[in-house]
Phi, psi and omega in degrees: 000134177253125178248148182227161177202156176265143177215152174302147176299134184224149181077165181270113176225098183271125182230162179278116177273319180226128176278179188296323181291322175299323180288317176295321177302318180294319179292319179295316176301314181297311183290320179292327178291316177302315177302315180296313182300307182301307183286328177297313176292329175298315182294319182288314184265354174075024175299150190253021176288345184214146176292147184300317183291327177294316182294321179295317181295321177297320182297315185284333176290321184288331185306305182299321179299317181295316180288322176298318178300312187278325190256351177238303184291317180300307178298327177297316180298327181285313189258353177295138185278139178246017178171171186288336186291328182227107174223162179044269186300317179295321181294315179299319179292318174301316177301316179301314182289323188274328190239344184262131180289119187232194184298320180294331180286330175297316178298317179297318181294322176297318179293330177295315177300317180296319182295324181297329180265016179075024182245099174087170183276155173296132186283157177280128172251354173258115180244127183235130177273109187290325183284317179278338175078040175209165179281134170281315174202149179221016180254141170299138183304326182291328178295328179295325175289322181295327182302319181295315181289324179296314179299324176291322177293324177294322178290321180296315181298314184295317180293312182288331179297328182298316181288321179294331177292308182206109186291346174248024185297124182216074183294140180054025179085000182270123181284067189295312181299322177297317176299315180299314179298320179297319180291320181298320182302325180301308183287329179295324179293329180292322183268357181056049177229169179283140184297311181296324175294325179294321177298317179299315181295319179295319178296317177295313178296326173294327179292318176298327179298317181294330177290317178297317183297318178301314181295316181292316184295312186262315188282337185240297183300327184244018176275066183211127181303331179287338182269354179293348173298328180283329172299316178299319182291317185283331186257343186221287191281328186073001185252159177221134175266107184293349180286342171286112193278348183299118177065014184239141168225141178250133178265123175245156176228146177221151188254150165079289191266008174097210189286144171283171182299321179294321178296320178299318179295323176294320183296319183294325180298323183269000000 
C-alpha cells in the first residue's frame, strides 16, 4: 500500500522550476505583448508619439513572435517529454493537474479569500513531487482561471487582426478574411451593428483584457515580497529553493509501513 502526504518543504533542495526554453518563451511573450499593446493603442487612438507607419510596422513584426510563443512554444513546453517515464498519457494528466482549474484549486481559492480576512494561512499553490522529481502544479489558482480567458483573447486578437490587416487577405487563394467577415456579419446582424465595426471592438476589448491581466498577474497576485522568488526564477535563474516554505508543499510517498516521521508531522498540521 502506498500512502502520501503533503508537508512543508524541509532541507535545502534546489530544483529547476523553469528551463531555458520556458524562460525565453515567457520573455518573448512579454516583450511581444508590450509591443502589440503600445503600438495597437497608438494606431487605434491616433496618439502622436510615434508615426502611424512605424507603429503599424512594429505591430506586424510583433504578431508572429506573439503567436509563435503562445501557439507553438507554450504547447511544446507543456507536452514535451523529459524522460521515458512520462509521455502522452502522463503529459495529458500533468497538463490537467497543472493548468486546468479543478476541485483542489477551488479549495485553495477559498483559503486565499479566508486568509485575506485573517482566517488561516495562505495556501500552498506550488506542489512538488519529491520522489518523482517534478512539479505537480506551480500556478496560482487564479492564474489557472486567467489562462482560459487569455487563450480566448489570443484567438480573438488573431482572428480579428487578420481582417484589420487586410480585408481581402486570401493566402493560397483561400478567402480567409471573407470567411471571417461572413461569420461576423451573422452576429453583427443580431446586434444591429456593422461587421467591421464589431471586429474592431472585439480586437480592442481583447487588448484591454491583456492590460487587465497584466495588472492582476503582476500588480495583485504577485505584489508580495515572498513571491518575488518566482520572478527571479522566470527571469533569471530558473531555479527554486524548496526549503523556502512560502507557498510550497512537497509531496512524499512511502511504501508498506505508512507515513514517515516528516509526513506524520505534516498530517498532524492538517
